[in-house]
Backbone of each chain as ProteinMPNN parsed JSONL, in Angstrom:
{"seq_chain_A": "EVQLVQSGAEVKKPGESLKISCKGSGYKFTSNWIGWVRQMPGKGLEWMGIIYPGDSDTRYSPSLQGQVTISVDKSTSTAYLQWSSLKASDTAMYYCARAVAVNHFDIWGQGTMVTVSS", "coords_chain_A": {"N_chain_A": [[82.985, 114.454, 100.431], [86.068, 112.874, 100.12], [88.989, 113.885, 101.659], [92.306, 115.129, 102.366], [93.674, 117.573, 104.307], [96.313, 119.705, 104.637], [98.477, 121.476, 106.938], [99.693, 124.912, 106.796], [102.405, 126.548, 104.933], [105.748, 126.661, 106.276], [108.379, 128.547, 107.735], [111.446, 128.158, 109.113], [114.191, 128.243, 111.503], [117.447, 126.675, 111.59], [117.737, 124.068, 114.004], [115.367, 124.62, 115.302], [112.137, 123.422, 116.417], [109.335, 121.63, 114.959], [105.983, 120.92, 114.004], [103.874, 119.521, 111.715], [100.639, 119.179, 110.164], [97.952, 116.957, 109.1], [94.8, 116.693, 108.145], [92.13, 114.509, 108.008], [89.046, 113.953, 106.228], [85.638, 113.06, 105.408], [85.687, 110.312, 105.36], [86.134, 107.209, 107.237], [88.466, 107.815, 109.461], [90.098, 106.2, 111.04], [90.419, 103.826, 109.711], [92.226, 103.603, 107.632], [95.687, 103.467, 106.692], [97.941, 106.235, 107.022], [100.314, 107.869, 105.131], [103.542, 109.534, 104.92], [105.323, 111.619, 102.704], [108.278, 112.856, 101.305], [109.475, 115.534, 99.31], [112.159, 116.899, 98.057], [113.438, 120.08, 96.905], [113.086, 120.207, 93.441], [113.473, 117.495, 93.174], [112.793, 113.881, 93.401], [110.152, 111.73, 94.719], [110.083, 110.661, 98.103], [109.575, 108.092, 100.323], [108.605, 108.386, 103.653], [107.4, 107.361, 105.982], [104.723, 105.637, 107.764], [101.499, 105.492, 109.308], [99.044, 103.822, 111.275], [96.01, 104.958, 112.073], [94.155, 103.683, 113.721], [95.414, 102.181, 115.764], [97.786, 103.429, 116.173], [100.064, 102.162, 115.184], [103.226, 102.37, 113.761], [105.5, 102.832, 111.076], [108.782, 103.455, 109.92], [110.941, 104.901, 107.413], [114.139, 103.478, 107.159], [116.221, 105.275, 106.658], [115.368, 107.619, 107.73], [114.588, 107.186, 110.282], [114.424, 108.195, 113.62], [114.941, 110.773, 112.953], [112.579, 112.082, 112.491], [109.209, 112.238, 113.809], [106.229, 110.485, 113.642], [102.82, 110.832, 114.28], [99.44, 110.555, 115.585], [96.15, 111.895, 116.112], [93.321, 110.582, 116.979], [90.916, 111.679, 117.78], [90.594, 114.054, 116.484], [90.948, 113.372, 113.895], [93.489, 113.659, 112.717], [96.749, 113.527, 111.423], [100.237, 113.734, 112.188], [103.498, 115.135, 111.552], [106.615, 115.496, 112.865], [109.507, 117.38, 113.918], [112.315, 117.594, 116.067], [114.617, 119.055, 115.981], [115.382, 120.975, 113.504], [117.079, 120.834, 110.325], [118.915, 122.43, 107.674], [118.784, 120.742, 105.526], [116.297, 119.627, 105.736], [114.572, 121.113, 104.32], [111.913, 121.081, 102.202], [109.042, 119.896, 100.289], [106.326, 118.461, 101.903], [104.177, 115.75, 101.82], [101.098, 114.288, 102.857], [99.355, 111.169, 102.61], [96.637, 108.948, 101.877], [96.5, 105.513, 102.446], [95.255, 102.716, 100.694], [94.153, 99.525, 101.324], [96.746, 99.079, 101.877], [98.27, 99.106, 99.525], [98.404, 101.143, 97.74], [98.486, 104.728, 97.409], [95.729, 106.646, 97.494], [94.495, 109.13, 97.932], [95.777, 112.345, 98.279], [97.261, 114.875, 100.337], [97.484, 118.476, 99.982], [100.03, 119.291, 100.305], [102.745, 120.52, 102.326], [104.971, 123.07, 102.5], [108.149, 123.231, 103.807], [110.602, 125.338, 104.918], [113.885, 125.661, 105.867], [116.098, 127.803, 107.138], [118.828, 129.889, 107.996]], "CA_chain_A": [[84.218, 114.335, 99.645], [87.24, 112.409, 100.861], [90.132, 114.759, 101.463], [93.318, 115.36, 103.379], [94.047, 118.977, 104.27], [97.538, 119.888, 105.398], [98.743, 122.798, 107.488], [100.326, 125.831, 105.869], [103.855, 126.61, 104.777], [106.504, 127.043, 107.46], [109.773, 128.993, 107.592], [112.064, 127.934, 110.421], [115.65, 128.317, 111.587], [118.07, 125.412, 112.025], [117.674, 123.809, 115.435], [114.019, 124.787, 115.82], [111.23, 122.284, 116.304], [108.197, 121.874, 114.08], [104.985, 119.857, 113.868], [102.913, 119.834, 110.67], [99.462, 118.336, 110.322], [97.22, 116.433, 107.95], [93.485, 116.373, 108.68], [91.294, 113.737, 107.104], [87.601, 114.116, 106.331], [84.866, 112.377, 104.382], [85.813, 108.863, 105.469], [86.457, 106.776, 108.59], [89.9, 108.101, 109.544], [90.841, 105.146, 111.729], [90.412, 102.588, 108.914], [93.251, 103.62, 106.579], [96.997, 103.996, 107.023], [98.319, 107.536, 106.467], [101.75, 107.928, 104.892], [104.176, 110.834, 104.684], [106.245, 111.572, 101.571], [109.08, 114.068, 101.181], [109.976, 115.896, 97.987], [113.103, 118.007, 98.146], [113.292, 120.946, 95.73], [113.545, 119.691, 92.159], [113.814, 116.072, 93.275], [111.714, 112.909, 93.357], [109.379, 111.407, 95.912], [110.766, 109.799, 99.068], [108.672, 107.57, 101.342], [109.167, 108.657, 104.964], [106.838, 106.505, 107.005], [103.287, 105.413, 107.67], [100.89, 105.243, 110.609], [97.67, 103.354, 111.268], [95.335, 105.732, 113.123], [93.363, 102.845, 114.616], [96.18, 101.77, 116.948], [99.045, 104.197, 116.121], [101.181, 101.38, 114.661], [103.991, 103.278, 112.909], [106.726, 102.319, 110.452], [109.603, 104.533, 109.393], [112.034, 104.587, 106.524], [115.38, 103.378, 107.935], [117.072, 106.451, 106.442], [114.818, 108.765, 108.455], [114.255, 106.811, 111.655], [115.108, 109.01, 114.601], [115.011, 112.169, 112.504], [111.222, 112.607, 112.544], [108.223, 111.455, 114.556], [104.878, 110.475, 113.071], [101.828, 110.563, 115.317], [98.071, 110.758, 115.145], [95.126, 112.192, 117.101], [92.076, 110.029, 116.43], [89.758, 112.495, 118.142], [90.475, 115.143, 115.512], [91.238, 112.803, 112.563], [94.66, 114.39, 112.245], [98.075, 112.923, 111.52], [101.278, 114.743, 112.38], [104.906, 114.858, 111.273], [107.316, 116.49, 113.662], [110.958, 117.416, 114.053], [112.744, 118.236, 117.309], [115.714, 119.97, 115.672], [115.421, 121.042, 112.041], [118.319, 121.122, 109.615], [118.676, 123.019, 106.354], [118.476, 119.655, 104.589], [114.881, 119.259, 105.871], [113.817, 121.96, 103.4], [111.238, 120.208, 101.243], [107.588, 119.79, 100.334], [105.916, 117.238, 102.587], [102.816, 115.331, 101.508], [100.496, 113.106, 103.483], [98.546, 110.433, 101.643], [95.878, 107.842, 102.436], [96.776, 104.212, 101.834], [94.114, 101.818, 100.563], [94.59, 98.124, 101.339], [98.208, 99.191, 101.972], [98.943, 98.839, 98.264], [98.517, 102.358, 96.954], [98.022, 105.979, 98.007], [94.697, 107.116, 96.578], [94.178, 110.524, 98.207], [96.954, 113.064, 98.745], [97.094, 116.244, 100.786], [97.969, 119.488, 99.031], [101.448, 119.502, 100.567], [103.212, 121.584, 103.223], [106.359, 123.453, 102.21], [108.948, 123.574, 104.98], [111.881, 125.966, 104.569], [114.762, 125.814, 107.034], [117.195, 128.686, 106.728], [119.278, 130.829, 109.03]], "C_chain_A": [[85.372, 113.905, 100.546], [88.398, 113.357, 100.604], [91.069, 114.755, 102.657], [93.768, 116.81, 103.235], [95.232, 119.198, 105.201], [97.673, 121.322, 105.909], [99.603, 123.612, 106.526], [101.847, 125.81, 105.889], [104.528, 127.149, 106.041], [107.897, 127.518, 107.056], [110.396, 128.942, 108.981], [113.573, 128.106, 110.337], [116.207, 126.95, 111.992], [118.026, 125.284, 113.537], [116.286, 123.961, 116.032], [113.212, 123.506, 115.665], [110.034, 122.664, 115.443], [107.285, 120.658, 114.091], [104.001, 120.294, 112.798], [101.787, 118.802, 110.709], [98.791, 117.987, 109.006], [95.865, 115.957, 108.466], [92.632, 115.665, 107.634], [89.824, 114.027, 107.321], [86.92, 113.346, 105.207], [84.991, 110.864, 104.391], [86.148, 108.515, 106.922], [87.98, 106.801, 108.766], [90.688, 106.939, 110.114], [90.995, 103.87, 110.897], [91.501, 102.514, 107.852], [94.58, 104.144, 107.109], [97.166, 105.37, 106.368], [99.847, 107.559, 106.323], [102.234, 109.359, 104.728], [105.263, 110.659, 103.625], [106.966, 112.902, 101.471], [109.475, 114.288, 99.726], [110.861, 117.116, 98.132], [113.036, 118.809, 96.861], [113.894, 120.353, 94.459], [113.839, 118.214, 92.116], [112.57, 115.186, 93.26], [111.047, 112.7, 94.71], [110.147, 110.439, 96.8], [109.781, 109.388, 100.155], [109.314, 107.726, 102.705], [108.676, 107.671, 106.025], [105.333, 106.45, 106.882], [102.739, 105.079, 109.047], [99.467, 104.751, 110.411], [96.932, 104.047, 112.398], [94.558, 104.874, 114.117], [94.089, 102.473, 115.893], [97.547, 102.44, 117.029], [100.267, 103.345, 115.753], [101.903, 102.228, 113.614], [105.224, 102.578, 112.358], [107.473, 103.486, 109.831], [110.563, 104.014, 108.324], [113.31, 104.504, 107.359], [116.259, 104.616, 107.805], [116.606, 107.653, 107.251], [114.476, 108.444, 109.902], [115.097, 107.608, 112.627], [115.184, 110.475, 114.232], [113.658, 112.856, 112.612], [110.349, 111.692, 113.396], [106.868, 111.61, 113.894], [103.905, 110.1, 114.178], [100.436, 110.842, 114.773], [97.19, 111.106, 116.345], [93.801, 111.729, 116.506], [90.894, 110.959, 116.664], [89.531, 113.643, 117.158], [90.78, 114.682, 114.08], [92.452, 113.472, 111.918], [95.94, 113.579, 112.46], [99.119, 114.045, 111.567], [102.643, 114.191, 111.968], [105.686, 115.921, 112.027], [108.817, 116.253, 113.706], [111.302, 118.093, 115.381], [113.857, 119.248, 117.062], [115.91, 119.97, 114.153], [116.813, 121.347, 111.522], [117.962, 121.75, 108.274], [118.265, 121.95, 105.346], [117.042, 119.136, 104.734], [113.99, 120.129, 104.992], [113.232, 121.102, 102.285], [109.74, 120.463, 101.279], [107.265, 118.452, 100.985], [104.445, 116.975, 102.275], [102.375, 114.23, 102.459], [99.602, 112.453, 102.429], [97.852, 109.275, 102.343], [96.211, 106.562, 101.687], [95.502, 103.382, 101.819], [94.644, 100.405, 100.45], [96.113, 98.019, 101.408], [98.87, 98.772, 100.667], [98.887, 100.008, 97.295], [98.014, 103.546, 97.791], [96.99, 106.582, 97.069], [94.355, 108.59, 96.74], [95.423, 111.177, 98.811], [96.547, 114.428, 99.299], [97.718, 117.197, 99.781], [99.461, 119.778, 99.209], [101.692, 120.65, 101.536], [104.67, 121.853, 102.907], [107.041, 123.873, 103.5], [110.285, 124.114, 104.497], [112.671, 126.189, 105.843], [115.985, 126.613, 106.598], [117.553, 129.633, 107.861], [119.185, 132.277, 108.525]], "O_chain_A": [[85.615, 114.5, 101.596], [88.752, 113.606, 99.452], [90.69, 114.43, 103.782], [94.196, 117.226, 102.158], [95.161, 118.916, 106.397], [97.063, 122.249, 105.378], [100.166, 123.079, 105.57], [102.48, 125.162, 106.723], [103.967, 127.968, 106.769], [108.516, 126.961, 106.149], [109.928, 129.602, 109.908], [114.155, 128.115, 109.252], [115.527, 126.166, 112.654], [118.247, 126.253, 114.263], [116.036, 123.492, 117.143], [113.564, 122.623, 114.882], [109.751, 123.841, 115.222], [107.743, 119.519, 114.177], [103.353, 121.33, 112.947], [101.96, 117.696, 111.221], [99.015, 118.61, 107.968], [95.785, 114.935, 109.148], [92.44, 116.162, 106.525], [89.394, 114.311, 108.439], [87.537, 113.021, 104.192], [84.448, 110.198, 103.51], [86.413, 109.4, 107.735], [88.685, 105.918, 108.279], [91.829, 106.712, 109.713], [91.645, 102.925, 111.345], [91.682, 101.467, 107.231], [94.626, 105.117, 107.862], [96.609, 105.635, 105.302], [100.573, 107.299, 107.282], [101.459, 110.27, 104.439], [106.019, 109.688, 103.643], [106.339, 113.959, 101.542], [109.772, 113.337, 99.002], [110.374, 118.232, 98.31], [112.622, 118.283, 95.828], [115.083, 120.036, 94.419], [114.395, 117.719, 91.136], [111.447, 115.67, 93.125], [111.335, 113.386, 95.691], [110.786, 109.509, 96.309], [109.215, 110.244, 100.835], [110.435, 107.263, 102.918], [109.452, 107.207, 106.86], [104.733, 107.109, 106.032], [103.423, 104.458, 109.861], [98.765, 105.197, 109.503], [97.192, 103.762, 113.567], [94.327, 105.303, 115.248], [93.495, 102.442, 116.971], [98.375, 102.063, 117.859], [101.398, 103.77, 115.989], [101.276, 102.744, 112.69], [105.904, 101.834, 113.064], [106.861, 104.4, 109.279], [110.945, 102.844, 108.329], [113.546, 105.378, 108.193], [116.969, 104.969, 108.747], [117.364, 108.604, 107.44], [114.113, 109.338, 110.667], [116.317, 107.694, 112.491], [115.457, 111.324, 115.081], [113.59, 114.07, 112.803], [110.695, 110.542, 113.668], [106.417, 112.722, 113.62], [104.144, 109.154, 114.928], [100.276, 111.306, 113.644], [97.455, 110.663, 117.462], [93.23, 112.393, 115.641], [89.977, 111.022, 115.846], [88.414, 114.139, 117.017], [90.862, 115.501, 113.165], [92.44, 113.805, 110.733], [96.174, 113.026, 113.535], [98.904, 115.144, 111.055], [102.907, 112.989, 112.021], [105.445, 117.115, 111.848], [109.318, 115.138, 113.561], [110.649, 119.06, 115.771], [114.026, 120.19, 117.836], [116.533, 119.065, 113.598], [117.613, 122.018, 112.175], [116.835, 121.613, 107.798], [117.494, 122.218, 104.425], [116.611, 118.297, 103.944], [112.781, 119.907, 104.925], [113.965, 120.475, 101.52], [109.229, 121.146, 102.167], [107.865, 117.43, 100.652], [103.589, 117.845, 102.438], [103.159, 113.354, 102.824], [99.155, 113.102, 101.484], [98.394, 108.688, 103.28], [96.205, 106.527, 100.457], [94.761, 103.346, 102.801], [95.479, 100.111, 99.594], [96.692, 96.996, 101.043], [99.928, 98.143, 100.692], [99.286, 99.869, 96.138], [97.238, 103.389, 98.734], [97.333, 106.989, 95.959], [93.962, 109.237, 95.77], [96.04, 110.638, 99.73], [95.614, 115.059, 98.803], [98.397, 116.775, 98.844], [100.078, 120.432, 98.368], [100.943, 121.627, 101.563], [105.511, 120.964, 103.033], [106.565, 124.765, 104.202], [111.012, 123.442, 103.765], [112.193, 126.823, 106.783], [116.795, 126.151, 105.794], [116.683, 130.114, 108.588], [119.521, 133.208, 109.256]]}, "seq_chain_B": "AIQVTQSPSSLSASVGDRVTITCRASQDISNAVAWYQQKPGKPPKLLIYDASSLASGVPSRFSGTGSGTGFTLTISSLQPEDLATYYCQQFNSYPYTFGQGTKLENK", "coords_chain_B": {"N_chain_B": [[116.429, 96.959, 102.099], [114.053, 97.195, 99.433], [115.115, 98.016, 96.223], [114.096, 100.255, 93.7], [114.241, 100.72, 90.358], [113.798, 103.042, 87.942], [113.127, 103.741, 84.531], [113.051, 105.474, 81.329], [114.917, 108.306, 82.713], [114.138, 110.671, 81.644], [112.043, 111.634, 78.904], [111.271, 112.355, 75.607], [108.464, 113.041, 73.705], [105.849, 112.988, 71.207], [102.525, 114.327, 70.703], [100.094, 111.834, 70.441], [101.884, 109.751, 70.302], [102.937, 106.451, 71.369], [103.832, 105.656, 74.596], [106.188, 104.267, 76.838], [107.112, 103.431, 80.094], [109.408, 102.115, 82.416], [109.801, 100.091, 85.346], [112.002, 98.485, 87.569], [112.327, 96.116, 90.103], [114.406, 95.236, 92.891], [114.007, 92.777, 93.961], [111.631, 90.055, 93.951], [108.413, 91.328, 93.905], [105.844, 90.577, 93.592], [102.728, 91.728, 92.538], [102.752, 94.239, 93.59], [102.709, 97.144, 92.922], [102.349, 100.602, 92.317], [101.449, 103.354, 90.222], [102.046, 106.799, 89.634], [101.155, 110.13, 88.611], [102.637, 113.277, 88.38], [102.244, 116.719, 88.284], [103.804, 119.972, 87.885], [104.018, 121.702, 90.974], [101.88, 120.403, 92.095], [100.282, 117.761, 94.044], [101.112, 114.23, 93.779], [99.186, 112.071, 91.602], [97.183, 109.239, 91.675], [97.44, 106.662, 89.283], [97.57, 103.908, 88.507], [97.151, 100.827, 90.238], [98.082, 97.858, 92.084], [99.696, 96.906, 90.059], [98.299, 96.701, 87.562], [95.697, 97.641, 87.692], [93.358, 100.074, 86.893], [93.046, 103.278, 88.234], [90.201, 104.994, 89.624], [88.504, 107.158, 87.429], [90.665, 107.634, 85.788], [91.939, 108.027, 82.518], [91.478, 105.587, 79.899], [93.638, 105.291, 78.216], [95.876, 104.977, 79.686], [97.789, 102.32, 80.982], [98.899, 99.483, 82.885], [101.372, 96.948, 83.31], [102.901, 93.804, 84.306], [104.763, 91.8, 86.701], [106.378, 90.344, 89.556], [109.533, 91.259, 89.123], [109.611, 93.14, 87.102], [108.011, 95.921, 85.593], [105.679, 97.895, 83.728], [104.474, 101.072, 82.619], [102.191, 102.251, 80.358], [101.277, 104.665, 77.987], [98.902, 104.906, 75.665], [98.286, 106.668, 73.574], [99.636, 109.578, 73.472], [98.544, 112.511, 75.11], [98.288, 116.136, 75.262], [97.902, 116.935, 77.926], [99.164, 114.976, 79.343], [101.795, 115.471, 79.727], [104.144, 115.411, 82.127], [105.59, 114.327, 85.272], [106.31, 110.981, 86.058], [105.938, 108.394, 88.451], [106.813, 105.244, 89.853], [105.913, 103.026, 92.528], [106.737, 100.717, 95.051], [104.896, 98.426, 97.005], [105.435, 96.177, 98.417], [107.101, 95.611, 100.637], [108.252, 97.3, 103.619], [110.789, 99.857, 103.509], [108.322, 101.618, 101.593], [109.342, 102.097, 98.753], [109.898, 104.585, 96.177], [110.293, 104.853, 92.605], [112.789, 106.667, 90.666], [111.632, 108.527, 89.071], [110.193, 109.69, 85.972], [110.47, 112.103, 83.618], [108.277, 113.383, 81.399], [108.395, 114.904, 78.363], [107.594, 117.357, 75.823], [108.216, 116.664, 72.455]], "CA_chain_B": [[115.296, 97.611, 101.459], [113.895, 96.925, 98.002], [115.454, 99.125, 95.336], [113.232, 100.362, 92.524], [114.958, 101.467, 89.332], [112.85, 103.502, 86.921], [113.783, 104.257, 83.322], [114.18, 106.393, 81.405], [114.714, 109.422, 83.638], [113.38, 111.65, 80.878], [111.552, 111.088, 77.647], [110.623, 113.327, 74.728], [107.493, 112.373, 72.847], [104.883, 113.86, 70.533], [101.115, 113.977, 70.873], [99.729, 110.667, 69.64], [102.874, 108.677, 70.452], [102.809, 105.439, 72.414], [104.933, 105.891, 75.539], [106.353, 103.205, 77.825], [108.039, 103.686, 81.198], [109.706, 100.828, 83.059], [110.342, 99.998, 86.706], [112.541, 97.185, 87.941], [112.546, 95.949, 91.534], [115.608, 94.46, 93.189], [113.574, 91.421, 94.293], [110.249, 89.767, 93.58], [107.426, 92.067, 94.697], [104.528, 90.155, 93.123], [102.117, 92.809, 91.736], [102.582, 95.357, 94.534], [103.248, 98.379, 92.327], [101.432, 101.67, 91.939], [102.015, 104.393, 89.354], [101.494, 108.125, 89.878], [101.49, 111.247, 87.731], [102.766, 114.533, 89.117], [102.463, 117.945, 87.522], [104.506, 120.951, 88.731], [103.259, 122.401, 92.002], [100.718, 119.615, 92.507], [100.615, 116.446, 94.615], [100.962, 113.103, 92.852], [97.844, 111.54, 91.359], [97.217, 107.804, 91.425], [97.006, 106.199, 87.96], [97.495, 102.448, 88.436], [97.533, 100.111, 91.458], [98.202, 96.403, 91.883], [100.432, 96.77, 88.797], [97.536, 96.78, 86.317], [94.335, 98.13, 87.912], [93.231, 101.498, 86.585], [92.366, 104.024, 89.286], [88.936, 105.621, 89.248], [88.58, 108.427, 86.725], [91.873, 107.733, 84.959], [91.622, 107.64, 81.133], [91.853, 104.218, 79.541], [94.898, 105.251, 77.47], [96.9, 104.553, 80.643], [97.702, 100.924, 81.38], [100.069, 98.956, 83.58], [101.567, 95.504, 83.238], [104.088, 93.291, 84.972], [104.721, 91.132, 87.998], [107.707, 89.878, 89.933], [110.511, 92.342, 89.235], [109.535, 94.077, 85.984], [106.708, 96.572, 85.464], [105.638, 98.984, 82.754], [103.339, 101.971, 82.461], [102.067, 102.611, 78.955], [100.271, 105.625, 77.533], [98.71, 104.391, 74.299], [98.291, 107.781, 72.635], [99.959, 110.701, 74.346], [97.776, 113.748, 75.007], [99.059, 117.269, 75.819], [97.786, 117.007, 79.387], [99.937, 113.892, 79.936], [103.165, 115.922, 79.973], [104.241, 115.41, 83.583], [106.567, 113.368, 85.766], [105.663, 109.744, 86.471], [106.659, 107.622, 89.458], [106.306, 103.968, 90.342], [106.141, 102.794, 93.951], [106.493, 99.327, 95.453], [104.205, 98.277, 98.277], [105.609, 94.81, 98.893], [107.661, 95.621, 101.989], [108.763, 98.605, 104.07], [110.067, 101.104, 103.168], [107.593, 101.545, 100.314], [110.186, 102.963, 97.922], [109.506, 105.109, 94.873], [111.283, 104.99, 91.563], [113.42, 107.994, 90.621], [110.78, 109.409, 88.288], [110.399, 109.872, 84.533], [109.884, 113.364, 83.172], [107.794, 113.255, 80.03], [108.42, 116.237, 77.761], [107.113, 117.476, 74.45], [109.301, 116.632, 71.467]], "C_chain_B": [[115.259, 97.277, 99.967], [114.243, 98.172, 97.209], [114.531, 99.082, 94.122], [113.928, 101.272, 91.517], [114.012, 101.774, 88.186], [113.613, 104.043, 85.724], [112.758, 104.509, 82.22], [113.926, 107.484, 82.431], [113.998, 110.573, 82.953], [113.082, 111.083, 79.506], [110.886, 112.204, 76.863], [109.695, 112.592, 73.782], [106.521, 113.391, 72.269], [103.462, 113.397, 70.823], [100.763, 112.846, 69.91], [100.692, 109.5, 69.759], [102.436, 107.678, 71.516], [104.055, 105.55, 73.291], [104.979, 104.753, 76.557], [107.426, 103.591, 78.823], [108.186, 102.384, 81.972], [110.204, 101.002, 84.481], [110.822, 98.583, 86.953], [112.786, 97.165, 89.448], [113.737, 95.021, 91.772], [115.295, 93.039, 93.664], [112.111, 91.272, 93.925], [109.281, 90.503, 94.501], [105.999, 91.74, 94.246], [103.933, 91.239, 92.223], [101.942, 94.082, 92.559], [103.232, 96.643, 94.029], [102.101, 99.339, 92.023], [102.188, 102.663, 91.079], [101.274, 105.703, 89.613], [101.964, 109.097, 88.801], [101.595, 112.494, 88.598], [103.05, 115.677, 88.166], [103.073, 118.988, 88.452], [103.582, 121.647, 89.716], [102.045, 121.662, 92.508], [101.157, 118.335, 93.209], [100.505, 115.373, 93.546], [99.5, 112.67, 92.756], [97.971, 110.06, 91.016], [96.691, 107.482, 90.029], [96.652, 104.711, 87.975], [97.852, 101.89, 89.808], [97.484, 98.609, 91.196], [98.77, 96.092, 90.498], [99.605, 97.027, 87.549], [96.112, 97.287, 86.48], [94.282, 99.638, 87.729], [92.467, 102.191, 87.71], [91.116, 104.709, 88.743], [89.173, 106.964, 88.565], [89.783, 108.603, 85.815], [91.543, 107.264, 83.533], [92.189, 106.274, 80.763], [93.117, 104.144, 78.675], [96.087, 104.888, 78.374], [96.697, 103.073, 80.97], [99.002, 100.494, 82.043], [100.143, 97.45, 83.443], [102.776, 95.111, 84.082], [103.788, 92.574, 86.265], [106.128, 90.631, 88.297], [108.674, 91.04, 90.11], [110.407, 93.383, 88.128], [108.135, 94.605, 85.745], [106.791, 97.684, 84.427], [104.355, 99.772, 82.892], [103.332, 102.386, 81.002], [100.971, 103.642, 78.78], [100.082, 105.323, 76.053], [98.767, 105.481, 73.235], [98.437, 109.059, 73.448], [99.099, 111.92, 74.046], [98.564, 114.894, 75.643], [99.033, 117.318, 77.352], [98.569, 115.901, 80.095], [101.392, 114.289, 80.191], [103.304, 116.207, 81.451], [105.406, 114.502, 83.965], [105.819, 112.169, 86.347], [106.565, 108.97, 87.429], [105.995, 106.268, 89.66], [106.629, 103.879, 91.832], [105.845, 101.338, 94.266], [105.861, 99.318, 96.84], [104.376, 96.866, 98.843], [106.13, 94.762, 100.324], [108.209, 96.996, 102.319], [110.277, 98.681, 103.839], [109.471, 101.025, 101.764], [108.224, 102.501, 99.289], [109.549, 103.358, 96.598], [110.652, 104.939, 93.89], [111.749, 106.44, 91.487], [112.617, 109.001, 89.822], [111.179, 109.467, 86.818], [109.697, 111.146, 84.111], [109.549, 113.253, 81.693], [107.635, 114.657, 79.437], [107.964, 116.191, 76.325], [108.291, 117.502, 73.476], [109.169, 117.834, 70.53]], "O_chain_B": [[116.296, 97.1, 99.329], [113.731, 99.256, 97.486], [114.227, 98.014, 93.591], [114.173, 102.447, 91.791], [113.489, 100.866, 87.539], [114.626, 104.723, 85.882], [111.721, 103.847, 82.17], [112.822, 107.577, 82.967], [113.324, 111.365, 83.611], [113.765, 110.185, 79.014], [110.035, 112.919, 77.392], [110.098, 111.629, 73.131], [106.389, 114.506, 72.775], [103.226, 112.232, 71.144], [101.09, 112.896, 68.724], [100.364, 108.381, 69.365], [101.677, 108.002, 72.43], [105.182, 105.539, 72.796], [103.945, 104.328, 77.073], [108.514, 104.026, 78.446], [107.22, 101.645, 82.161], [110.937, 101.944, 84.785], [110.155, 97.61, 86.602], [113.383, 98.09, 89.998], [114.032, 94.143, 90.962], [116.19, 92.199, 93.761], [111.434, 92.255, 93.624], [109.317, 90.33, 95.719], [105.069, 92.512, 94.481], [104.564, 91.634, 91.242], [101.08, 94.907, 92.256], [104.175, 97.159, 94.628], [101.04, 98.943, 91.541], [103.406, 102.801, 91.187], [100.056, 105.726, 89.787], [103.009, 108.916, 88.175], [100.742, 112.737, 89.451], [103.971, 115.617, 87.35], [102.893, 118.914, 89.668], [102.506, 122.122, 89.35], [101.255, 122.218, 93.271], [102.276, 117.868, 93.001], [99.868, 115.587, 92.515], [98.701, 112.867, 93.672], [98.776, 109.68, 90.166], [95.63, 107.965, 89.632], [95.582, 104.307, 87.519], [98.747, 102.408, 90.475], [96.911, 98.157, 90.205], [98.363, 95.127, 89.852], [100.141, 97.525, 86.559], [95.378, 97.359, 85.495], [95.058, 100.38, 88.331], [91.382, 101.755, 88.096], [91.004, 104.967, 87.545], [89.937, 107.797, 89.052], [89.902, 109.625, 85.139], [90.931, 106.21, 83.361], [93.242, 105.866, 81.253], [93.62, 103.049, 78.423], [97.162, 104.537, 77.889], [95.573, 102.63, 81.206], [100.064, 101.066, 81.795], [99.125, 96.758, 83.457], [103.562, 95.956, 84.512], [102.713, 92.716, 86.847], [106.962, 90.512, 87.4], [108.64, 91.729, 91.129], [111.06, 94.423, 88.212], [107.177, 93.834, 85.698], [107.827, 98.328, 84.264], [103.3, 99.235, 83.228], [104.352, 102.824, 80.47], [99.882, 103.519, 79.343], [101.019, 105.473, 75.27], [99.24, 105.245, 72.123], [97.474, 109.551, 74.036], [98.939, 112.316, 72.891], [99.428, 114.645, 76.485], [100.018, 117.693, 77.988], [98.634, 115.887, 81.324], [102.142, 113.528, 80.802], [102.673, 117.122, 81.979], [106.113, 113.977, 83.105], [104.815, 112.33, 87.042], [107.78, 108.899, 87.247], [104.769, 106.156, 89.642], [107.514, 104.576, 92.328], [104.841, 100.785, 93.815], [106.236, 100.09, 97.723], [103.563, 96.412, 99.65], [105.655, 93.965, 101.134], [108.583, 97.763, 101.431], [110.971, 97.671, 103.961], [110.061, 100.43, 100.863], [107.689, 103.573, 99.008], [108.788, 102.606, 95.988], [111.82, 104.887, 94.274], [111.194, 107.323, 92.141], [112.887, 110.201, 89.884], [112.35, 109.311, 86.47], [108.477, 111.262, 84.229], [110.426, 113.054, 80.852], [106.861, 115.478, 79.928], [107.946, 115.137, 75.69], [109.24, 118.265, 73.653], [109.982, 118.0, 69.621]]}, "name": "protein", "num_of_chains": 2, "seq": "EVQLVQSGAEVKKPGESLKISCKGSGYKFTSNWIGWVRQMPGKGLEWMGIIYPGDSDTRYSPSLQGQVTISVDKSTSTAYLQWSSLKASDTAMYYCARAVAVNHFDIWGQGTMVTVSSAIQVTQSPSSLSASVGDRVTITCRASQDISNAVAWYQQKPGKPPKLLIYDASSLASGVPSRFSGTGSGTGFTLTISSLQPEDLATYYCQQFNSYPYTFGQGTKLENK"}
């Protein structure tokens, strides 16, 4: 079964760092781009960025460039989304998703809820 | 960046109704549009890709049309399990923007 399994919910304080993960299984991980999508509480979907595990080619949304880092570990079939200094406005559900032919996301992770509060 | 404007933002409909949701892109994006359904507390689910191709396992009452700048998602006969929020997404150029979403509610 093709699936993406994300790490668990996180509660952090402003200024702290965080790295969440998305592990792929059931397919050749290096052959499909993996995207990250943010959904703030009660709001819509926001495309954050995308990475190609084969060569780590990464693209970011201009609105988020510099705020987050997307990376991948091919050896463990895992993609990561990380922050060096969290803000309260980073409170959201974060989804990873597999891109097929870079024209749709066919498989989604279950989501990781990140709460940033003092 | 390409802007994607989705309408309406909410829609009330009854079981059996034909429902249409529209997305407009700020520039020509060929057929690079996908549609998703999201239910509360769940990740989005792919319905349509390449503007009109039905994803595997998706009921045939869902269909997508359009090219260039205008796209529609149609549910031919609304079922109770279709009450959800729907999003379009363009894949023509980065960033791969989503529409604002359409919340489909029971009339």
